[in-house]
All heavy atoms as a GROMACS GRO file, in nm:
protein
  588
    1MET      N    1  12.644  13.410   1.333
    1MET     CA    2  12.762  13.464   1.407
    1MET      C    3  12.876  13.400   1.357
    1MET      O    4  12.898  13.284   1.360
    1MET     CB    5  12.742  13.450   1.552
    1MET     CG    6  12.849  13.505   1.630
    1MET     SD    7  12.809  13.511   1.812
    1MET     CE    8  12.690  13.632   1.818
    2THR      N    9  12.982  13.487   1.327
    2THR     CA   10  13.109  13.432   1.276
    2THR      C   11  13.214  13.425   1.396
    2THR      O   12  13.199  13.483   1.501
    2THR     CB   13  13.173  13.515   1.168
    2THR    OG1   14  13.197  13.647   1.224
    2THR    CG2   15  13.078  13.533   1.056
    3MET      N   16  13.317  13.351   1.366
    3MET     CA   17  13.415  13.329   1.470
    3MET      C   18  13.493  13.468   1.502
    3MET      O   19  13.568  13.477   1.592
    3MET     CB   20  13.517  13.217   1.439
    3MET     CG   21  13.443  13.087   1.461
    3MET     SD   22  13.356  13.072   1.620
    3MET     CE   23  13.500  13.101   1.726
    4THR      N   24  13.486  13.559   1.392
    4THR     CA   25  13.563  13.674   1.422
    4THR      C   26  13.511  13.764   1.540
    4THR      O   27  13.576  13.844   1.593
    4THR     CB   28  13.562  13.771   1.293
    4THR    OG1   29  13.426  13.801   1.259
    4THR    CG2   30  13.629  13.704   1.188
    5HIS      N   31  13.387  13.731   1.587
    5HIS     CA   32  13.328  13.795   1.688
    5HIS      C   33  13.366  13.732   1.829
    5HIS      O   34  13.350  13.786   1.942
    5HIS     CB   35  13.172  13.792   1.690
    5HIS     CG   36  13.125  13.864   1.569
    5HIS    ND1   37  13.116  14.003   1.568
    5HIS    CD2   38  13.073  13.824   1.465
    5HIS    CE1   39  13.072  14.046   1.461
    5HIS    NE2   40  13.037  13.936   1.397
    6LEU      N   41  13.428  13.608   1.824
    6LEU     CA   42  13.472  13.542   1.948
    6LEU      C   43  13.600  13.608   2.001
    6LEU      O   44  13.697  13.639   1.916
    6LEU     CB   45  13.501  13.400   1.909
    6LEU     CG   46  13.538  13.314   2.027
    6LEU    CD1   47  13.440  13.296   2.128
    6LEU    CD2   48  13.583  13.173   1.973
    7ASP      N   49  13.607  13.628   2.120
    7ASP     CA   50  13.719  13.704   2.189
    7ASP      C   51  13.826  13.597   2.200
    7ASP      O   52  13.824  13.507   2.269
    7ASP     CB   53  13.684  13.755   2.318
    7ASP     CG   54  13.804  13.817   2.394
    7ASP    OD1   55  13.911  13.847   2.325
    7ASP    OD2   56  13.790  13.849   2.513
    8THR      N   57  13.940  13.615   2.119
    8THR     CA   58  14.044  13.525   2.121
    8THR      C   59  14.176  13.598   2.150
    8THR      O   60  14.274  13.592   2.070
    8THR     CB   61  14.067  13.445   1.984
    8THR    OG1   62  14.068  13.536   1.870
    8THR    CG2   63  13.952  13.342   1.962
    9ALA      N   64  14.174  13.669   2.255
    9ALA     CA   65  14.278  13.758   2.283
    9ALA      C   66  14.418  13.694   2.303
    9ALA      O   67  14.518  13.755   2.267
    9ALA     CB   68  14.247  13.834   2.420
   10THR      N   69  14.428  13.566   2.344
   10THR     CA   70  14.549  13.496   2.359
   10THR      C   71  14.602  13.435   2.228
   10THR      O   72  14.720  13.396   2.225
   10THR     CB   73  14.529  13.390   2.468
   10THR    OG1   74  14.430  13.288   2.415
   10THR    CG2   75  14.498  13.440   2.592
   11ALA      N   76  14.515  13.435   2.127
   11ALA     CA   77  14.560  13.372   1.997
   11ALA      C   78  14.588  13.479   1.895
   11ALA      O   79  14.513  13.573   1.882
   11ALA     CB   80  14.451  13.276   1.943
   12ASP      N   81  14.697  13.474   1.826
   12ASP     CA   82  14.728  13.555   1.714
   12ASP      C   83  14.648  13.510   1.599
   12ASP      O   84  14.687  13.402   1.533
   12ASP     CB   85  14.884  13.566   1.693
   12ASP     CG   86  14.922  13.656   1.578
   12ASP    OD1   87  14.826  13.725   1.528
   12ASP    OD2   88  15.030  13.658   1.558
   13ARG      N   89  14.550  13.579   1.547
   13ARG     CA   90  14.468  13.518   1.438
   13ARG      C   91  14.534  13.510   1.313
   13ARG      O   92  14.494  13.442   1.217
   13ARG     CB   93  14.346  13.622   1.416
   13ARG     CG   94  14.256  13.626   1.535
   13ARG     CD   95  14.131  13.727   1.518
   13ARG     NE   96  14.060  13.725   1.648
   13ARG     CZ   97  14.003  13.834   1.693
   13ARG    NH1   98  14.005  13.939   1.620
   13ARG    NH2   99  13.935  13.836   1.797
   14ARG      N  100  14.647  13.565   1.290
   14ARG     CA  101  14.722  13.548   1.170
   14ARG      C  102  14.793  13.420   1.161
   14ARG      O  103  14.817  13.366   1.052
   14ARG     CB  104  14.835  13.669   1.148
   14ARG     CG  105  14.773  13.798   1.127
   14ARG     CD  106  14.871  13.912   1.134
   14ARG     NE  107  14.919  13.914   1.271
   14ARG     CZ  108  15.021  13.976   1.309
   14ARG    NH1  109  15.096  14.030   1.230
   14ARG    NH2  110  15.053  13.981   1.434
   15ASN      N  111  14.813  13.362   1.273
   15ASN     CA  112  14.900  13.234   1.281
   15ASN      C  113  14.814  13.106   1.308
   15ASN      O  114  14.860  12.991   1.304
   15ASN     CB  115  15.004  13.240   1.383
   15ASN     CG  116  15.113  13.347   1.346
   15ASN    OD1  117  15.138  13.362   1.226
   15ASN    ND2  118  15.172  13.414   1.451
   16TYR      N  119  14.692  13.119   1.353
   16TYR     CA  120  14.601  13.011   1.387
   16TYR      C  121  14.470  13.017   1.313
   16TYR      O  122  14.423  13.124   1.294
   16TYR     CB  123  14.553  13.022   1.545
   16TYR     CG  124  14.679  13.010   1.631
   16TYR    CD1  125  14.741  13.129   1.699
   16TYR    CD2  126  14.737  12.889   1.666
   16TYR    CE1  127  14.848  13.111   1.774
   16TYR    CE2  128  14.842  12.878   1.749
   16TYR     CZ  129  14.898  12.993   1.804
   16TYR     OH  130  15.005  12.974   1.884
   17PRO      N  131  14.429  12.890   1.266
   17PRO     CA  132  14.309  12.890   1.193
   17PRO      C  133  14.187  12.909   1.291
   17PRO      O  134  14.198  12.904   1.412
   17PRO     CB  135  14.300  12.743   1.136
   17PRO     CG  136  14.378  12.671   1.236
   17PRO     CD  137  14.498  12.765   1.270
   18ALA      N  138  14.076  12.968   1.232
   18ALA     CA  139  13.957  12.980   1.323
   18ALA      C  140  13.920  12.848   1.380
   18ALA      O  141  13.930  12.739   1.319
   18ALA     CB  142  13.835  13.028   1.224
   19PRO      N  143  13.879  12.854   1.516
   19PRO     CA  144  13.837  12.724   1.577
   19PRO      C  145  13.718  12.661   1.510
   19PRO      O  146  13.631  12.719   1.480
   19PRO     CB  147  13.814  12.773   1.720
   19PRO     CG  148  13.806  12.925   1.714
   19PRO     CD  149  13.863  12.968   1.596
   20VAL      N  150  13.730  12.528   1.520
   20VAL     CA  151  13.618  12.452   1.468
   20VAL      C  152  13.514  12.420   1.577
   20VAL      O  153  13.406  12.416   1.560
   20VAL     CB  154  13.673  12.313   1.412
   20VAL    CG1  155  13.559  12.220   1.361
   20VAL    CG2  156  13.748  12.349   1.289
   21LEU      N  157  13.582  12.404   1.705
   21LEU     CA  158  13.494  12.372   1.828
   21LEU      C  159  13.524  12.480   1.912
   21LEU      O  160  13.642  12.535   1.932
   21LEU     CB  161  13.543  12.243   1.886
   21LEU     CG  162  13.515  12.116   1.791
   21LEU    CD1  163  13.577  11.991   1.856
   21LEU    CD2  164  13.359  12.102   1.766
   22LEU      N  165  13.416  12.508   2.010
   22LEU     CA  166  13.421  12.596   2.115
   22LEU      C  167  13.410  12.536   2.245
   22LEU      O  168  13.334  12.438   2.242
   22LEU     CB  169  13.306  12.713   2.094
   22LEU     CG  170  13.298  12.780   1.968
   22LEU    CD1  171  13.163  12.877   1.969
   22LEU    CD2  172  13.425  12.872   1.935
   23THR      N  173  13.461  12.593   2.353
   23THR     CA  174  13.429  12.549   2.482
   23THR      C  175  13.292  12.592   2.515
   23THR      O  176  13.232  12.696   2.441
   23THR     CB  177  13.528  12.608   2.577
   23THR    OG1  178  13.513  12.745   2.587
   23THR    CG2  179  13.668  12.562   2.555
   24VAL      N  180  13.222  12.541   2.605
   24VAL     CA  181  13.097  12.589   2.648
   24VAL      C  182  13.110  12.738   2.684
   24VAL      O  183  13.012  12.824   2.657
   24VAL     CB  184  13.039  12.511   2.770
   24VAL    CG1  185  12.902  12.569   2.811
   24VAL    CG2  186  13.012  12.365   2.719
   25GLU      N  187  13.211  12.778   2.766
   25GLU     CA  188  13.228  12.918   2.799
   25GLU      C  189  13.232  13.010   2.679
   25GLU      O  190  13.177  13.120   2.670
   25GLU     CB  191  13.350  12.936   2.890
   25GLU     CG  192  13.330  12.878   3.026
   25GLU     CD  193  13.352  12.724   3.026
   25GLU    OE1  194  13.393  12.659   2.922
   25GLU    OE2  195  13.315  12.660   3.131
   26GLU      N  196  13.304  12.977   2.575
   26GLU     CA  197  13.318  13.051   2.448
   26GLU      C  198  13.186  13.056   2.381
   26GLU      O  199  13.142  13.162   2.325
   26GLU     CB  200  13.432  12.992   2.359
   26GLU     CG  201  13.572  13.002   2.396
   26GLU     CD  202  13.662  12.910   2.325
   26GLU    OE1  203  13.626  12.812   2.258
   26GLU    OE2  204  13.788  12.962   2.340
   27ALA      N  205  13.118  12.944   2.373
   27ALA     CA  206  12.971  12.948   2.307
   27ALA      C  207  12.889  13.041   2.392
   27ALA      O  208  12.806  13.118   2.333
   27ALA     CB  209  12.921  12.820   2.301
   28ALA      N  210  12.895  13.043   2.529
   28ALA     CA  211  12.816  13.128   2.609
   28ALA      C  212  12.842  13.274   2.576
   28ALA      O  213  12.768  13.352   2.574
   28ALA     CB  214  12.826  13.097   2.753
   29ARG      N  215  12.974  13.310   2.562
   29ARG     CA  216  13.017  13.443   2.522
   29ARG      C  217  12.956  13.491   2.393
   29ARG      O  218  12.920  13.594   2.368
   29ARG     CB  219  13.159  13.466   2.527
   29ARG     CG  220  13.226  13.473   2.672
   29ARG     CD  221  13.360  13.536   2.676
   29ARG     NE  222  13.453  13.459   2.593
   29ARG     CZ  223  13.535  13.353   2.650
   29ARG    NH1  224  13.521  13.326   2.774
   29ARG    NH2  225  13.610  13.302   2.562
   30CYS      N  226  12.968  13.390   2.294
   30CYS     CA  227  12.894  13.415   2.161
   30CYS      C  228  12.750  13.460   2.171
   30CYS      O  229  12.710  13.540   2.092
   30CYS     CB  230  12.922  13.306   2.068
   30CYS     SG  231  13.086  13.275   2.010
   31LEU      N  232  12.678  13.386   2.258
   31LEU     CA  233  12.549  13.402   2.271
   31LEU      C  234  12.506  13.510   2.373
   31LEU      O  235  12.391  13.553   2.387
   31LEU     CB  236  12.470  13.275   2.308
   31LEU     CG  237  12.477  13.162   2.216
   31LEU    CD1  238  12.427  13.030   2.276
   31LEU    CD2  239  12.389  13.200   2.088
   32ARG      N  240  12.606  13.559   2.448
   32ARG     CA  241  12.592  13.676   2.544
   32ARG      C  242  12.502  13.615   2.654
   32ARG      O  243  12.408  13.677   2.711
   32ARG     CB  244  12.533  13.802   2.483
   32ARG     CG  245  12.619  13.868   2.374
   32ARG     CD  246  12.754  13.901   2.429
   32ARG     NE  247  12.828  13.983   2.338
   32ARG     CZ  248  12.927  13.948   2.257
   32ARG    NH1  249  12.959  13.820   2.250
   32ARG    NH2  250  12.990  14.027   2.189
   33VAL      N  251  12.520  13.489   2.687
   33VAL     CA  252  12.448  13.428   2.807
   33VAL      C  253  12.559  13.366   2.900
   33VAL      O  254  12.672  13.365   2.873
   33VAL     CB  255  12.355  13.309   2.760
   33VAL    CG1  256  12.244  13.370   2.671
   33VAL    CG2  257  12.424  13.200   2.698
   34GLY      N  258  12.514  13.327   3.014
   34GLY     CA  259  12.601  13.269   3.115
   34GLY      C  260  12.631  13.124   3.080
   34GLY      O  261  12.558  13.069   3.012
   35ARG      N  262  12.725  13.079   3.153
   35ARG     CA  263  12.779  12.931   3.131
   35ARG      C  264  12.663  12.835   3.176
   35ARG      O  265  12.634  12.732   3.108
   35ARG     CB  266  12.890  12.914   3.231
   35ARG     CG  267  12.955  12.782   3.230
   35ARG     CD  268  13.080  12.774   3.319
   35ARG     NE  269  13.131  12.651   3.319
   35ARG     CZ  270  13.096  12.555   3.417
   35ARG    NH1  271  13.013  12.584   3.505
   35ARG    NH2  272  13.143  12.433   3.410
   36THR      N  273  12.581  12.871   3.277
   36THR     CA  274  12.486  12.788   3.331
   36THR      C  275  12.371  12.777   3.210
   36THR      O  276  12.310  12.679   3.189
   36THR     CB  277  12.427  12.836   3.465
   36THR    OG1  278  12.538  12.832   3.551
   36THR    CG2  279  12.319  12.740   3.508
   37THR      N  280  12.333  12.895   3.164
   37THR     CA  281  12.229  12.898   3.065
   37THR      C  282  12.274  12.818   2.940
   37THR      O  283  12.196  12.751   2.879
   37THR     CB  284  12.195  13.049   3.032
   37THR    OG1  285  12.154  13.107   3.146
   37THR    CG2  286  12.089  13.050   2.917
   38CYS      N  287  12.394  12.832   2.901
   38CYS     CA  288  12.454  12.753   2.794
   38CYS      C  289  12.439  12.612   2.818
   38CYS      O  290  12.405  12.535   2.728
   38CYS     CB  291  12.598  12.812   2.770
   38CYS     SG  292  12.647  12.760   2.603
   39PHE      N  293  12.484  12.568   2.944
   39PHE     CA  294  12.466  12.422   2.966
   39PHE      C  295  12.324  12.386   2.964
   39PHE      O  296  12.295  12.255   2.919
   39PHE     CB  297  12.533  12.389   3.110
   39PHE     CG  298  12.677  12.345   3.088
   39PHE    CD1  299  12.776  12.437   3.147
   39PHE    CD2  300  12.723  12.238   3.038
   39PHE    CE1  301  12.903  12.402   3.134
   39PHE    CE2  302  12.851  12.198   3.028
   39PHE     CZ  303  12.953  12.287   3.076
   40ALA      N  304  12.235  12.460   3.006
   40ALA     CA  305  12.091  12.438   3.004
   40ALA      C  306  12.044  12.422   2.859
   40ALA      O  307  11.965  12.327   2.825
   40ALA     CB  308  12.008  12.538   3.074
   41LEU      N  309  12.086  12.505   2.762
   41LEU     CA  310  12.046  12.494   2.623
   41LEU      C  311  12.107  12.358   2.570
   41LEU      O  312  12.027  12.300   2.497
   41LEU     CB  313  12.108  12.601   2.544
   41LEU     CG  314  12.046  12.742   2.583
   41LEU    CD1  315  12.136  12.851   2.504
   41LEU    CD2  316  11.904  12.744   2.532
   42ILE      N  317  12.222  12.328   2.611
   42ILE     CA  318  12.281  12.193   2.559
   42ILE      C  319  12.198  12.085   2.623
   42ILE      O  320  12.173  11.989   2.547
   42ILE     CB  321  12.433  12.193   2.602
   42ILE    CG1  322  12.517  12.300   2.524
   42ILE    CG2  323  12.482  12.046   2.587
   42ILE    CD1  324  12.652  12.306   2.571
   43GLY      N  325  12.169  12.082   2.740
   43GLY     CA  326  12.091  11.982   2.815
   43GLY      C  327  11.962  11.962   2.746
   43GLY      O  328  11.901  11.844   2.734
   44ARG      N  329  11.900  12.063   2.704
   44ARG     CA  330  11.759  12.054   2.638
   44ARG      C  331  11.773  12.020   2.486
   44ARG      O  332  11.667  12.003   2.422
   44ARG     CB  333  11.677  12.186   2.648
   44ARG     CG  334  11.638  12.208   2.794
   44ARG     CD  335  11.545  12.329   2.807
   44ARG     NE  336  11.586  12.450   2.755
   44ARG     CZ  337  11.642  12.551   2.819
   44ARG    NH1  338  11.663  12.533   2.947
   44ARG    NH2  339  11.684  12.662   2.764
   45GLY      N  340  11.896  12.007   2.443
   45GLY     CA  341  11.912  11.976   2.293
   45GLY      C  342  11.888  12.094   2.202
   45GLY      O  343  11.882  12.076   2.089
   46GLU      N  344  11.871  12.222   2.261
   46GLU     CA  345  11.859  12.344   2.168
   46GLU      C  346  11.997  12.383   2.117
   46GLU      O  347  11.983  12.453   2.017
   46GLU     CB  348  11.796  12.446   2.266
   46GLU     CG  349  11.665  12.412   2.313
   46GLU     CD  350  11.598  12.521   2.391
   46GLU    OE1  351  11.615  12.643   2.357
   46GLU    OE2  352  11.531  12.480   2.500
   47LEU      N  353  12.102  12.359   2.178
   47LEU     CA  354  12.237  12.396   2.135
   47LEU      C  355  12.324  12.262   2.113
   47LEU      O  356  12.337  12.194   2.195
   47LEU     CB  357  12.304  12.486   2.231
   47LEU     CG  358  12.443  12.543   2.182
   47LEU    CD1  359  12.436  12.626   2.054
   47LEU    CD2  360  12.510  12.622   2.302
   48GLU      N  361  12.363  12.248   1.998
   48GLU     CA  362  12.441  12.130   1.948
   48GLU      C  363  12.565  12.127   2.026
   48GLU      O  364  12.640  12.231   2.036
   48GLU     CB  365  12.466  12.117   1.807
   48GLU     CG  366  12.539  12.011   1.748
   48GLU     CD  367  12.585  12.017   1.609
   48GLU    OE1  368  12.552  12.111   1.542
   48GLU    OE2  369  12.645  11.928   1.556
   49SER      N  370  12.604  12.008   2.072
   49SER     CA  371  12.742  11.991   2.140
   49SER      C  372  12.778  11.841   2.122
   49SER      O  373  12.697  11.760   2.094
   49SER     CB  374  12.728  12.030   2.284
   49SER     OG  375  12.663  11.928   2.359
   50LEU      N  376  12.899  11.817   2.159
   50LEU     CA  377  12.952  11.675   2.162
   50LEU      C  378  13.057  11.666   2.263
   50LEU      O  379  13.116  11.758   2.312
   50LEU     CB  380  13.004  11.644   2.018
   50LEU     CG  381  13.098  11.745   1.958
   50LEU    CD1  382  13.234  11.680   1.955
   50LEU    CD2  383  13.055  11.761   1.806
   51LEU      N  384  13.076  11.528   2.300
   51LEU     CA  385  13.180  11.511   2.396
   51LEU      C  386  13.300  11.446   2.331
   51LEU      O  387  13.289  11.369   2.236
   51LEU     CB  388  13.134  11.403   2.502
   51LEU     CG  389  13.049  11.448   2.608
   51LEU    CD1  390  13.003  11.324   2.694
   51LEU    CD2  391  13.131  11.528   2.705
   52ILE      N  392  13.415  11.501   2.353
   52ILE     CA  393  13.541  11.450   2.304
   52ILE      C  394  13.625  11.409   2.412
   52ILE      O  395  13.668  11.500   2.506
   52ILE     CB  396  13.615  11.552   2.223
   52ILE    CG1  397  13.533  11.604   2.100
   52ILE    CG2  398  13.746  11.502   2.174
   52ILE    CD1  399  13.593  11.705   2.008
   53GLY      N  400  13.640  11.284   2.437
   53GLY     CA  401  13.692  11.244   2.569
   53GLY      C  402  13.588  11.273   2.685
   53GLY      O  403  13.475  11.250   2.672
   54GLY      N  404  13.638  11.351   2.772
   54GLY     CA  405  13.556  11.405   2.885
   54GLY      C  406  13.517  11.534   2.864
   54GLY      O  407  13.454  11.600   2.958
   55LEU      N  408  13.553  11.609   2.752
   55LEU     CA  409  13.533  11.740   2.720
   55LEU      C  410  13.411  11.779   2.637
   55LEU      O  411  13.392  11.713   2.532
   55LEU     CB  412  13.656  11.797   2.660
   55LEU     CG  413  13.795  11.781   2.731
   55LEU    CD1  414  13.902  11.833   2.646
   55LEU    CD2  415  13.790  11.853   2.868
   56ARG      N  416  13.326  11.862   2.686
   56ARG     CA  417  13.214  11.905   2.618
   56ARG      C  418  13.250  12.028   2.519
   56ARG      O  419  13.317  12.119   2.559
   56ARG     CB  420  13.105  11.960   2.706
   56ARG     CG  421  12.976  12.019   2.658
   56ARG     CD  422  12.888  11.916   2.590
   56ARG     NE  423  12.848  11.808   2.680
   56ARG     CZ  424  12.779  11.712   2.627
   56ARG    NH1  425  12.754  11.683   2.502
   56ARG    NH2  426  12.749  11.610   2.727
   57ARG      N  427  13.222  12.006   2.392
   57ARG     CA  428  13.250  12.106   2.294
   57ARG      C  429  13.147  12.151   2.218
   57ARG      O  430  13.043  12.061   2.180
   57ARG     CB  431  13.377  12.068   2.204
   57ARG     CG  432  13.510  12.057   2.278
   57ARG     CD  433  13.558  12.179   2.325
   57ARG     NE  434  13.676  12.176   2.399
   57ARG     CZ  435  13.699  12.188   2.533
   57ARG    NH1  436  13.588  12.201   2.612
   57ARG    NH2  437  13.812  12.185   2.580
   58VAL      N  438  13.129  12.269   2.163
   58VAL     CA  439  13.018  12.319   2.073
   58VAL      C  440  13.074  12.347   1.945
   58VAL      O  441  13.171  12.429   1.930
   58VAL     CB  442  12.954  12.455   2.137
   58VAL    CG1  443  12.855  12.508   2.058
   58VAL    CG2  444  12.904  12.416   2.285
   59PRO      N  445  13.007  12.288   1.835
   59PRO     CA  446  13.064  12.326   1.703
   59PRO      C  447  13.061  12.478   1.682
   59PRO      O  448  12.965  12.544   1.725
   59PRO     CB  449  12.970  12.261   1.599
   59PRO     CG  450  12.920  12.142   1.686
   59PRO     CD  451  12.916  12.189   1.827
   60ALA      N  452  13.156  12.536   1.622
   60ALA     CA  453  13.171  12.690   1.600
   60ALA      C  454  13.040  12.747   1.535
   60ALA      O  455  13.003  12.856   1.562
   60ALA     CB  456  13.290  12.717   1.536
   61ASP      N  457  12.977  12.662   1.456
   61ASP     CA  458  12.858  12.720   1.390
   61ASP      C  459  12.721  12.707   1.462
   61ASP      O  460  12.620  12.745   1.424
   61ASP     CB  461  12.849  12.664   1.254
   61ASP     CG  462  12.832  12.506   1.244
   61ASP    OD1  463  12.858  12.456   1.349
   61ASP    OD2  464  12.797  12.457   1.138
   62ALA      N  465  12.732  12.624   1.576
   62ALA     CA  466  12.611  12.592   1.650
   62ALA      C  467  12.534  12.715   1.716
   62ALA      O  468  12.419  12.720   1.712
   62ALA     CB  469  12.646  12.480   1.755
   63PRO      N  470  12.620  12.813   1.769
   63PRO     CA  471  12.551  12.934   1.816
   63PRO      C  472  12.471  13.018   1.710
   63PRO      O  473  12.349  13.036   1.743
   63PRO     CB  474  12.665  13.014   1.880
   63PRO     CG  475  12.773  12.920   1.910
   63PRO     CD  476  12.757  12.819   1.800
   64ALA      N  477  12.527  13.027   1.597
   64ALA     CA  478  12.452  13.091   1.482
   64ALA      C  479  12.331  13.012   1.446
   64ALA      O  480  12.224  13.067   1.418
   64ALA     CB  481  12.546  13.112   1.372
   65ALA      N  482  12.336  12.877   1.442
   65ALA     CA  483  12.233  12.784   1.407
   65ALA      C  484  12.119  12.799   1.507
   65ALA      O  485  11.994  12.802   1.475
   65ALA     CB  486  12.273  12.648   1.385
   66TYR      N  487  12.154  12.806   1.628
   66TYR     CA  488  12.055  12.821   1.747
   66TYR      C  489  11.977  12.952   1.723
   66TYR      O  490  11.860  12.948   1.730
   66TYR     CB  491  12.123  12.804   1.878
   66TYR     CG  492  12.042  12.860   1.993
   66TYR    CD1  493  11.943  12.775   2.040
   66TYR    CD2  494  12.054  12.982   2.045
   66TYR    CE1  495  11.853  12.822   2.145
   66TYR    CE2  496  11.977  13.022   2.152
   66TYR     CZ  497  11.875  12.946   2.194
   66TYR     OH  498  11.800  12.982   2.292
   67LEU      N  499  12.055  13.063   1.699
   67LEU     CA  500  11.984  13.196   1.690
   67LEU      C  501  11.903  13.191   1.568
   67LEU      O  502  11.782  13.246   1.576
   67LEU     CB  503  12.090  13.300   1.679
   67LEU     CG  504  12.171  13.328   1.810
   67LEU    CD1  505  12.266  13.432   1.786
   67LEU    CD2  506  12.068  13.372   1.919
   68ALA      N  507  11.944  13.125   1.461
   68ALA     CA  508  11.865  13.119   1.334
   68ALA      C  509  11.719  13.043   1.362
   68ALA      O  510  11.625  13.094   1.312
   68ALA     CB  511  11.938  13.058   1.212
   69ARG      N  512  11.731  12.931   1.447
   69ARG     CA  513  11.611  12.861   1.470
   69ARG      C  514  11.518  12.942   1.567
   69ARG      O  515  11.402  12.942   1.530
   69ARG     CB  516  11.656  12.722   1.543
   69ARG     CG  517  11.695  12.616   1.444
   69ARG     CD  518  11.703  12.483   1.517
   69ARG     NE  519  11.771  12.487   1.636
   69ARG     CZ  520  11.913  12.478   1.651
   69ARG    NH1  521  11.982  12.467   1.534
   69ARG    NH2  522  11.972  12.473   1.765
   70ARG      N  523  11.566  13.012   1.653
   70ARG     CA  524  11.496  13.096   1.745
   70ARG      C  525  11.425  13.199   1.670
   70ARG      O  526  11.311  13.235   1.689
   70ARG     CB  527  11.579  13.157   1.852
   70ARG     CG  528  11.623  13.057   1.955
   70ARG     CD  529  11.508  12.986   2.049
   70ARG     NE  530  11.432  13.095   2.100
   70ARG     CZ  531  11.432  13.138   2.226
   70ARG    NH1  532  11.526  13.100   2.300
   70ARG    NH2  533  11.345  13.241   2.266
   71ARG      N  534  11.493  13.275   1.571
   71ARG     CA  535  11.439  13.377   1.492
   71ARG      C  536  11.332  13.317   1.416
   71ARG      O  537  11.222  13.385   1.396
   71ARG     CB  538  11.544  13.448   1.420
   71ARG     CG  539  11.648  13.526   1.507
   71ARG     CD  540  11.749  13.580   1.421
   71ARG     NE  541  11.711  13.714   1.386
   71ARG     CZ  542  11.790  13.794   1.313
   71ARG    NH1  543  11.905  13.744   1.275
   71ARG    NH2  544  11.746  13.911   1.284
   72ALA      N  545  11.344  13.204   1.342
   72ALA     CA  546  11.248  13.138   1.260
   72ALA      C  547  11.130  13.112   1.339
   72ALA      O  548  11.010  13.124   1.290
   72ALA     CB  549  11.298  13.022   1.180
   73GLU      N  550  11.145  13.056   1.456
   73GLU     CA  551  11.028  13.011   1.548
   73GLU      C  552  10.946  13.141   1.593
   73GLU      O  553  10.835  13.131   1.583
   73GLU     CB  554  11.073  12.953   1.678
   73GLU     CG  555  11.137  12.818   1.648
   73GLU     CD  556  11.212  12.762   1.773
   73GLU    OE1  557  11.208  12.830   1.880
   73GLU    OE2  558  11.264  12.651   1.764
   74ARG      N  559  11.017  13.250   1.621
   74ARG     CA  560  10.957  13.365   1.653
   74ARG      C  561  10.867  13.431   1.531
   74ARG      O  562  10.758  13.478   1.554
   74ARG     CB  563  11.059  13.472   1.703
   74ARG     CG  564  10.979  13.590   1.764
   74ARG     CD  565  11.092  13.705   1.806
   74ARG     NE  566  11.154  13.749   1.680
   74ARG     CZ  567  11.264  13.837   1.687
   74ARG    NH1  568  11.322  13.865   1.800
   74ARG    NH2  569  11.325  13.857   1.572
   75GLN      N  570  10.929  13.422   1.421
   75GLN     CA  571  10.861  13.478   1.301
   75GLN      C  572  10.740  13.393   1.258
   75GLN      O  573  10.644  13.437   1.209
   75GLN     CB  574  10.953  13.489   1.176
   75GLN     CG  575  11.066  13.597   1.203
   75GLN     CD  576  11.170  13.596   1.109
   75GLN    OE1  577  11.167  13.516   0.995
   75GLN    NE2  578  11.256  13.696   1.102
   76ALA      N  579  10.740  13.249   1.292
   76ALA     CA  580  10.641  13.173   1.249
   76ALA      C  581  10.516  13.182   1.364
   76ALA      O  582  10.405  13.157   1.318
   76ALA     CB  583  10.691  13.026   1.254
   77ALA      N  584  10.551  13.242   1.464
   77ALA     CA  585  10.450  13.232   1.579
   77ALA      C  586  10.350  13.357   1.547
   77ALA      O  587  10.364  13.446   1.486
   77ALA     CB  588  10.496  13.257   1.710
   0.00000   0.00000   0.00000
């Protein structure tokens, strides 16, 4: 999933680079799941995240990596 799919209505894409980190809410929107489900994925270590200060952030490529792993697991089963 690319960042062009992320809803960045408040940012003018011509003037801002693509985000490197997402909030948990943005990552949840990318995955089309709720915030609570996204936090559960993070808590189980299924979705990569990191703390910056007291803020939880998800690398922009982590939702796509999570989906790729899930698809590979499903195909292997």
